[in-house]
PDB file of N, CA, C and O in Angstrom:
ATOM      1  N   MET A   1       0.794  -1.184  -0.041  1.00  0.00           N
ATOM      2  CA  MET A   1       0.038   0.050   0.003  1.00  0.00           C
ATOM      3  C   MET A   1       0.908   1.251  -0.023  1.00  0.00           C
ATOM      4  O   MET A   1       1.976   1.282   0.589  1.00  0.00           O
ATOM      5  N   ARG A   2       0.448   2.257  -0.742  1.00  0.00           N
ATOM      6  CA  ARG A   2       1.232   3.440  -0.877  1.00  0.00           C
ATOM      7  C   ARG A   2       0.969   4.415   0.293  1.00  0.00           C
ATOM      8  O   ARG A   2      -0.177   4.579   0.712  1.00  0.00           O
ATOM      9  N   LYS A   3       2.077   5.089   0.842  1.00  0.00           N
ATOM     10  CA  LYS A   3       1.881   6.004   1.842  1.00  0.00           C
ATOM     11  C   LYS A   3       1.335   7.315   1.357  1.00  0.00           C
ATOM     12  O   LYS A   3       1.544   7.671   0.197  1.00  0.00           O
ATOM     13  N   LYS A   4       0.643   8.048   2.197  1.00  0.00           N
ATOM     14  CA  LYS A   4       0.122   9.283   1.741  1.00  0.00           C
ATOM     15  C   LYS A   4       1.270  10.272   1.637  1.00  0.00           C
ATOM     16  O   LYS A   4       2.203  10.249   2.440  1.00  0.00           O
ATOM     17  N   TYR A   5       1.191  11.124   0.656  1.00  0.00           N
ATOM     18  CA  TYR A   5       2.206  12.112   0.403  1.00  0.00           C
ATOM     19  C   TYR A   5       2.086  13.289   1.386  1.00  0.00           C
ATOM     20  O   TYR A   5       1.017  13.891   1.482  1.00  0.00           O
ATOM     21  N   ASN A   6       3.107  13.610   2.080  1.00  0.00           N
ATOM     22  CA  ASN A   6       3.149  14.728   2.984  1.00  0.00           C
ATOM     23  C   ASN A   6       4.385  15.626   2.659  1.00  0.00           C
ATOM     24  O   ASN A   6       5.512  15.218   2.937  1.00  0.00           O
ATOM     25  N   PRO A   7       4.199  16.775   2.106  1.00  0.00           N
ATOM     26  CA  PRO A   7       5.344  17.677   1.724  1.00  0.00           C
ATOM     27  C   PRO A   7       6.142  18.081   2.955  1.00  0.00           C
ATOM     28  O   PRO A   7       7.324  18.394   2.820  1.00  0.00           O
ATOM     29  N   TYR A   8       5.566  18.090   4.128  1.00  0.00           N
ATOM     30  CA  TYR A   8       6.298  18.565   5.292  1.00  0.00           C
ATOM     31  C   TYR A   8       7.323  17.558   5.825  1.00  0.00           C
ATOM     32  O   TYR A   8       8.127  17.895   6.695  1.00  0.00           O
ATOM     33  N   THR A   9       7.298  16.340   5.313  1.00  0.00           N
ATOM     34  CA  THR A   9       8.290  15.331   5.689  1.00  0.00           C
ATOM     35  C   THR A   9       9.554  15.386   4.782  1.00  0.00           C
ATOM     36  O   THR A   9      10.503  14.633   5.001  1.00  0.00           O
ATOM     37  N   LEU A  10       9.557  16.294   3.752  1.00  0.00           N
ATOM     38  CA  LEU A  10      10.715  16.431   2.946  1.00  0.00           C
ATOM     39  C   LEU A  10      11.843  17.211   3.672  1.00  0.00           C
ATOM     40  O   LEU A  10      11.586  17.930   4.637  1.00  0.00           O
ATOM     41  N   PRO A  11      13.064  17.055   3.196  1.00  0.00           N
ATOM     42  CA  PRO A  11      14.142  17.870   3.829  1.00  0.00           C
ATOM     43  C   PRO A  11      13.910  19.326   3.525  1.00  0.00           C
ATOM     44  O   PRO A  11      13.276  19.675   2.529  1.00  0.00           O
ATOM     45  N   PRO A  12      14.441  20.195   4.414  1.00  0.00           N
ATOM     46  CA  PRO A  12      14.239  21.615   4.224  1.00  0.00           C
ATOM     47  C   PRO A  12      14.770  22.158   2.934  1.00  0.00           C
ATOM     48  O   PRO A  12      14.137  23.056   2.379  1.00  0.00           O
ATOM     49  N   TRP A  13      15.860  21.702   2.415  1.00  0.00           N
ATOM     50  CA  TRP A  13      16.423  22.221   1.137  1.00  0.00           C
ATOM     51  C   TRP A  13      15.509  21.855   0.008  1.00  0.00           C
ATOM     52  O   TRP A  13      15.384  22.643  -0.929  1.00  0.00           O
ATOM     53  N   LEU A  14      14.861  20.717   0.026  1.00  0.00           N
ATOM     54  CA  LEU A  14      13.931  20.378  -1.039  1.00  0.00           C
ATOM     55  C   LEU A  14      12.648  21.122  -0.961  1.00  0.00           C
ATOM     56  O   LEU A  14      12.046  21.408  -1.996  1.00  0.00           O
ATOM     57  N   ARG A  15      12.182  21.463   0.249  1.00  0.00           N
ATOM     58  CA  ARG A  15      11.005  22.276   0.307  1.00  0.00           C
ATOM     59  C   ARG A  15      11.283  23.685  -0.199  1.00  0.00           C
ATOM     60  O   ARG A  15      10.448  24.281  -0.879  1.00  0.00           O
ATOM     61  N   THR A  16      12.472  24.224   0.137  1.00  0.00           N
ATOM     62  CA  THR A  16      12.909  25.465  -0.400  1.00  0.00           C
ATOM     63  C   THR A  16      12.937  25.479  -1.872  1.00  0.00           C
ATOM     64  O   THR A  16      12.457  26.418  -2.508  1.00  0.00           O
ATOM     65  N   CYS A  17      13.504  24.431  -2.441  1.00  0.00           N
ATOM     66  CA  CYS A  17      13.593  24.321  -3.898  1.00  0.00           C
ATOM     67  C   CYS A  17      12.251  24.298  -4.567  1.00  0.00           C
ATOM     68  O   CYS A  17      12.062  24.888  -5.630  1.00  0.00           O
ATOM     69  N   ARG A  18      11.314  23.615  -3.942  1.00  0.00           N
ATOM     70  CA  ARG A  18       9.947  23.565  -4.505  1.00  0.00           C
ATOM     71  C   ARG A  18       9.269  24.855  -4.385  1.00  0.00           C
ATOM     72  O   ARG A  18       8.498  25.213  -5.275  1.00  0.00           O
ATOM     73  N   MET A  19       9.503  25.618  -3.310  1.00  0.00           N
ATOM     74  CA  MET A  19       8.868  26.943  -3.121  1.00  0.00           C
ATOM     75  C   MET A  19       9.446  27.913  -4.215  1.00  0.00           C
ATOM     76  O   MET A  19       8.694  28.710  -4.776  1.00  0.00           O
ATOM     77  N   VAL A  20      10.706  27.847  -4.499  1.00  0.00           N
ATOM     78  CA  VAL A  20      11.359  28.701  -5.506  1.00  0.00           C
ATOM     79  C   VAL A  20      10.779  28.299  -6.942  1.00  0.00           C
ATOM     80  O   VAL A  20      10.499  29.161  -7.776  1.00  0.00           O
ATOM     81  N   CYS A  21      10.642  27.124  -7.138  1.00  0.00           N
ATOM     82  CA  CYS A  21      10.062  26.660  -8.468  1.00  0.00           C
ATOM     83  C   CYS A  21       8.600  27.117  -8.578  1.00  0.00           C
ATOM     84  O   CYS A  21       8.137  27.509  -9.650  1.00  0.00           O
ATOM     85  N   LYS A  22       7.905  27.059  -7.478  1.00  0.00           N
ATOM     86  CA  LYS A  22       6.491  27.436  -7.516  1.00  0.00           C
ATOM     87  C   LYS A  22       6.424  28.919  -7.774  1.00  0.00           C
ATOM     88  O   LYS A  22       5.554  29.356  -8.527  1.00  0.00           O
ATOM     89  N   GLN A  23       7.275  29.702  -7.204  1.00  0.00           N
ATOM     90  CA  GLN A  23       7.257  31.191  -7.425  1.00  0.00           C
ATOM     91  C   GLN A  23       7.592  31.525  -8.823  1.00  0.00           C
ATOM     92  O   GLN A  23       6.979  32.453  -9.351  1.00  0.00           O
ATOM     93  N   PHE A  24       8.518  30.863  -9.502  1.00  0.00           N
ATOM     94  CA  PHE A  24       9.004  31.230 -10.816  1.00  0.00           C
ATOM     95  C   PHE A  24       8.093  30.565 -11.958  1.00  0.00           C
ATOM     96  O   PHE A  24       8.189  30.941 -13.126  1.00  0.00           O
ATOM     97  N   SER A  25       7.264  29.626 -11.585  1.00  0.00           N
ATOM     98  CA  SER A  25       6.449  28.911 -12.639  1.00  0.00           C
ATOM     99  C   SER A  25       5.513  29.758 -13.404  1.00  0.00           C
ATOM    100  O   SER A  25       5.385  29.632 -14.622  1.00  0.00           O
ATOM    101  N   VAL A  26       4.800  30.696 -12.641  1.00  0.00           N
ATOM    102  CA  VAL A  26       3.800  31.543 -13.299  1.00  0.00           C
ATOM    103  C   VAL A  26       4.468  32.543 -14.226  1.00  0.00           C
ATOM    104  O   VAL A  26       4.067  32.666 -15.384  1.00  0.00           O
ATOM    105  N   PRO A  27       5.531  33.300 -13.722  1.00  0.00           N
ATOM    106  CA  PRO A  27       6.225  34.234 -14.732  1.00  0.00           C
ATOM    107  C   PRO A  27       6.809  33.542 -15.930  1.00  0.00           C
ATOM    108  O   PRO A  27       6.806  34.128 -17.013  1.00  0.00           O
ATOM    109  N   PHE A  28       7.318  32.319 -15.808  1.00  0.00           N
ATOM    110  CA  PHE A  28       7.859  31.509 -16.912  1.00  0.00           C
ATOM    111  C   PHE A  28       6.661  31.257 -17.919  1.00  0.00           C
ATOM    112  O   PHE A  28       6.792  31.377 -19.137  1.00  0.00           O
ATOM    113  N   CYS A  29       5.505  30.902 -17.303  1.00  0.00           N
ATOM    114  CA  CYS A  29       4.327  30.575 -18.199  1.00  0.00           C
ATOM    115  C   CYS A  29       3.888  31.778 -18.923  1.00  0.00           C
ATOM    116  O   CYS A  29       3.572  31.688 -20.110  1.00  0.00           O
ATOM    117  N   ILE A  30       3.845  32.930 -18.275  1.00  0.00           N
ATOM    118  CA  ILE A  30       3.406  34.199 -18.960  1.00  0.00           C
ATOM    119  C   ILE A  30       4.385  34.599 -20.036  1.00  0.00           C
ATOM    120  O   ILE A  30       3.979  34.944 -21.146  1.00  0.00           O
ATOM    121  N   PHE A  31       5.709  34.558 -19.718  1.00  0.00           N
ATOM    122  CA  PHE A  31       6.662  34.892 -20.758  1.00  0.00           C
ATOM    123  C   PHE A  31       6.555  33.918 -21.933  1.00  0.00           C
ATOM    124  O   PHE A  31       6.526  34.353 -23.084  1.00  0.00           O
ATOM    125  N   GLN A  32       6.497  32.676 -21.678  1.00  0.00           N
ATOM    126  CA  GLN A  32       6.386  31.677 -22.732  1.00  0.00           C
ATOM    127  C   GLN A  32       5.108  31.815 -23.526  1.00  0.00           C
ATOM    128  O   GLN A  32       5.075  31.562 -24.730  1.00  0.00           O
ATOM    129  N   GLY A  33       4.066  32.215 -22.844  1.00  0.00           N
ATOM    130  CA  GLY A  33       2.763  32.431 -23.541  1.00  0.00           C
ATOM    131  C   GLY A  33       2.836  33.666 -24.458  1.00  0.00           C
ATOM    132  O   GLY A  33       2.228  33.664 -25.528  1.00  0.00           O
ATOM    133  N   ILE A  34       3.512  34.637 -24.088  1.00  0.00           N
ATOM    134  CA  ILE A  34       3.665  35.852 -24.892  1.00  0.00           C
ATOM    135  C   ILE A  34       4.491  35.472 -26.094  1.00  0.00           C
ATOM    136  O   ILE A  34       4.182  35.824 -27.232  1.00  0.00           O
ATOM    137  N   ARG A  35       5.542  34.750 -25.812  1.00  0.00           N
ATOM    138  CA  ARG A  35       6.489  34.403 -26.969  1.00  0.00           C
ATOM    139  C   ARG A  35       5.813  33.489 -27.901  1.00  0.00           C
ATOM    140  O   ARG A  35       6.056  33.559 -29.106  1.00  0.00           O
ATOM    141  N   THR A  36       4.902  32.555 -27.376  1.00  0.00           N
ATOM    142  CA  THR A  36       4.235  31.653 -28.296  1.00  0.00           C
ATOM    143  C   THR A  36       3.219  32.460 -29.167  1.00  0.00           C
ATOM    144  O   THR A  36       3.083  32.201 -30.363  1.00  0.00           O
ATOM    145  N   ILE A  37       2.513  33.440 -28.544  1.00  0.00           N
ATOM    146  CA  ILE A  37       1.633  34.205 -29.371  1.00  0.00           C
ATOM    147  C   ILE A  37       2.350  35.010 -30.449  1.00  0.00           C
ATOM    148  O   ILE A  37       1.840  35.081 -31.567  1.00  0.00           O
ATOM    149  N   LEU A  38       3.489  35.612 -30.181  1.00  0.00           N
ATOM    150  CA  LEU A  38       4.219  36.422 -31.128  1.00  0.00           C
ATOM    151  C   LEU A  38       4.831  35.556 -32.208  1.00  0.00           C
ATOM    152  O   LEU A  38       4.609  35.819 -33.390  1.00  0.00           O
ATOM    153  N   ILE A  39       5.604  34.518 -31.845  1.00  0.00           N
ATOM    154  CA  ILE A  39       6.306  33.637 -32.787  1.00  0.00           C
ATOM    155  C   ILE A  39       5.986  32.180 -32.500  1.00  0.00           C
ATOM    156  O   ILE A  39       6.772  31.504 -31.835  1.00  0.00           O
ATOM    157  N   PRO A  40       4.871  31.682 -32.976  1.00  0.00           N
ATOM    158  CA  PRO A  40       4.486  30.319 -32.654  1.00  0.00           C
ATOM    159  C   PRO A  40       5.330  29.279 -33.414  1.00  0.00           C
ATOM    160  O   PRO A  40       5.308  29.223 -34.644  1.00  0.00           O
ATOM    161  N   THR A  41       6.067  28.467 -32.659  1.00  0.00           N
ATOM    162  CA  THR A  41       6.649  27.340 -33.224  1.00  0.00           C
ATOM    163  C   THR A  41       6.276  25.991 -32.466  1.00  0.00           C
ATOM    164  O   THR A  41       5.744  26.062 -31.358  1.00  0.00           O
ATOM    165  N   THR A  42       6.521  24.906 -32.988  1.00  0.00           N
ATOM    166  CA  THR A  42       6.163  23.688 -32.285  1.00  0.00           C
ATOM    167  C   THR A  42       6.912  23.572 -30.937  1.00  0.00           C
ATOM    168  O   THR A  42       6.334  23.103 -29.956  1.00  0.00           O
ATOM    169  N   PHE A  43       8.133  23.975 -30.884  1.00  0.00           N
ATOM    170  CA  PHE A  43       8.859  23.861 -29.671  1.00  0.00           C
ATOM    171  C   PHE A  43       8.311  24.788 -28.560  1.00  0.00           C
ATOM    172  O   PHE A  43       8.266  24.415 -27.388  1.00  0.00           O
ATOM    173  N   ASP A  44       7.880  26.058 -28.983  1.00  0.00           N
ATOM    174  CA  ASP A  44       7.303  27.056 -28.030  1.00  0.00           C
ATOM    175  C   ASP A  44       6.033  26.458 -27.472  1.00  0.00           C
ATOM    176  O   ASP A  44       5.802  26.535 -26.265  1.00  0.00           O
ATOM    177  N   VAL A  45       5.183  25.852 -28.327  1.00  0.00           N
ATOM    178  CA  VAL A  45       3.943  25.319 -27.856  1.00  0.00           C
ATOM    179  C   VAL A  45       4.138  24.155 -26.837  1.00  0.00           C
ATOM    180  O   VAL A  45       3.495  24.095 -25.789  1.00  0.00           O
ATOM    181  N   LEU A  46       5.025  23.280 -27.198  1.00  0.00           N
ATOM    182  CA  LEU A  46       5.411  22.194 -26.319  1.00  0.00           C
ATOM    183  C   LEU A  46       5.960  22.668 -24.996  1.00  0.00           C
ATOM    184  O   LEU A  46       5.581  22.145 -23.948  1.00  0.00           O
ATOM    185  N   LEU A  47       6.873  23.680 -25.021  1.00  0.00           N
ATOM    186  CA  LEU A  47       7.492  24.219 -23.818  1.00  0.00           C
ATOM    187  C   LEU A  47       6.429  24.909 -22.915  1.00  0.00           C
ATOM    188  O   LEU A  47       6.474  24.808 -21.689  1.00  0.00           O
ATOM    189  N   LEU A  48       5.480  25.608 -23.568  1.00  0.00           N
ATOM    190  CA  LEU A  48       4.373  26.262 -22.832  1.00  0.00           C
ATOM    191  C   LEU A  48       3.524  25.216 -22.144  1.00  0.00           C
ATOM    192  O   LEU A  48       3.144  25.387 -20.986  1.00  0.00           O
ATOM    193  N   SER A  49       3.233  24.173 -22.817  1.00  0.00           N
ATOM    194  CA  SER A  49       2.376  23.132 -22.210  1.00  0.00           C
ATOM    195  C   SER A  49       3.087  22.432 -21.049  1.00  0.00           C
ATOM    196  O   SER A  49       2.456  22.076 -20.054  1.00  0.00           O
ATOM    197  N   ILE A  50       4.411  22.236 -21.183  1.00  0.00           N
ATOM    198  CA  ILE A  50       5.182  21.655 -20.049  1.00  0.00           C
ATOM    199  C   ILE A  50       5.192  22.591 -18.884  1.00  0.00           C
ATOM    200  O   ILE A  50       5.008  22.151 -17.749  1.00  0.00           O
ATOM    201  N   PHE A  51       5.398  23.861 -19.110  1.00  0.00           N
ATOM    202  CA  PHE A  51       5.447  24.887 -17.996  1.00  0.00           C
ATOM    203  C   PHE A  51       4.026  24.905 -17.366  1.00  0.00           C
ATOM    204  O   PHE A  51       3.922  24.945 -16.140  1.00  0.00           O
ATOM    205  N   ILE A  52       3.002  24.880 -18.113  1.00  0.00           N
ATOM    206  CA  ILE A  52       1.686  24.920 -17.458  1.00  0.00           C
ATOM    207  C   ILE A  52       1.372  23.708 -16.678  1.00  0.00           C
ATOM    208  O   ILE A  52       0.784  23.795 -15.600  1.00  0.00           O
ATOM    209  N   LEU A  53       1.738  22.598 -17.177  1.00  0.00           N
ATOM    210  CA  LEU A  53       1.579  21.329 -16.387  1.00  0.00           C
ATOM    211  C   LEU A  53       2.390  21.298 -15.137  1.00  0.00           C
ATOM    212  O   LEU A  53       1.944  20.824 -14.092  1.00  0.00           O
ATOM    213  N   LEU A  54       3.595  21.812 -15.250  1.00  0.00           N
ATOM    214  CA  LEU A  54       4.489  21.911 -14.100  1.00  0.00           C
ATOM    215  C   LEU A  54       3.894  22.913 -13.021  1.00  0.00           C
ATOM    216  O   LEU A  54       3.922  22.624 -11.824  1.00  0.00           O
ATOM    217  N   ALA A  55       3.381  24.042 -13.466  1.00  0.00           N
ATOM    218  CA  ALA A  55       2.839  25.049 -12.568  1.00  0.00           C
ATOM    219  C   ALA A  55       1.615  24.433 -11.870  1.00  0.00           C
ATOM    220  O   ALA A  55       1.477  24.565 -10.654  1.00  0.00           O
ATOM    221  N   VAL A  56       0.750  23.780 -12.602  1.00  0.00           N
ATOM    222  CA  VAL A  56      -0.458  23.178 -12.011  1.00  0.00           C
ATOM    223  C   VAL A  56      -0.095  22.131 -11.010  1.00  0.00           C
ATOM    224  O   VAL A  56      -0.689  22.058  -9.934  1.00  0.00           O
ATOM    225  N   ALA A  57       0.871  21.318 -11.346  1.00  0.00           N
ATOM    226  CA  ALA A  57       1.337  20.230 -10.387  1.00  0.00           C
ATOM    227  C   ALA A  57       1.903  20.833  -9.189  1.00  0.00           C
ATOM    228  O   ALA A  57       1.656  20.314  -8.100  1.00  0.00           O
ATOM    229  N   LEU A  58       2.672  21.924  -9.271  1.00  0.00           N
ATOM    230  CA  LEU A  58       3.268  22.504  -8.075  1.00  0.00           C
ATOM    231  C   LEU A  58       2.242  23.175  -7.207  1.00  0.00           C
ATOM    232  O   LEU A  58       2.350  23.130  -5.981  1.00  0.00           O
ATOM    233  N   TYR A  59       1.217  23.816  -7.821  1.00  0.00           N
ATOM    234  CA  TYR A  59       0.187  24.509  -6.986  1.00  0.00           C
ATOM    235  C   TYR A  59      -0.756  23.575  -6.371  1.00  0.00           C
ATOM    236  O   TYR A  59      -1.298  23.894  -5.313  1.00  0.00           O
ATOM    237  N   PHE A  60      -1.020  22.389  -6.961  1.00  0.00           N
ATOM    238  CA  PHE A  60      -1.930  21.498  -6.360  1.00  0.00           C
ATOM    239  C   PHE A  60      -1.189  20.355  -5.595  1.00  0.00           C
ATOM    240  O   PHE A  60      -1.774  19.367  -5.149  1.00  0.00           O
ATOM    241  N   GLU A  61       0.191  20.587  -5.482  1.00  0.00           N
ATOM    242  CA  GLU A  61       1.051  19.719  -4.735  1.00  0.00           C
ATOM    243  C   GLU A  61       0.999  18.240  -5.146  1.00  0.00           C
ATOM    244  O   GLU A  61       1.012  17.330  -4.317  1.00  0.00           O
ATOM    245  N   TRP A  62       0.936  18.045  -6.512  1.00  0.00           N
ATOM    246  CA  TRP A  62       0.981  16.634  -7.023  1.00  0.00           C
ATOM    247  C   TRP A  62       2.373  16.131  -7.071  1.00  0.00           C
ATOM    248  O   TRP A  62       2.571  14.917  -7.039  1.00  0.00           O
ATOM    249  N   ILE A  63       3.386  17.007  -7.148  1.00  0.00           N
ATOM    250  CA  ILE A  63       4.796  16.566  -7.103  1.00  0.00           C
ATOM    251  C   ILE A  63       5.484  17.303  -5.959  1.00  0.00           C
ATOM    252  O   ILE A  63       6.675  17.100  -5.721  1.00  0.00           O
TER     253      ILE A  63
END
């Protein structure tokens, strides 16, 4: 059986790293979204979708 995920049992340095990633995820998504609107390439669209998925996962504490 799988244990329930608790972010408070992580080491302090890893919690700090997750907090920093959480703070930078939305500005990266906004920047990449503007870039995708101005010059849409396949790479930009894929990168934007990865950033959005990562931001959602961090805010809902899935990872």
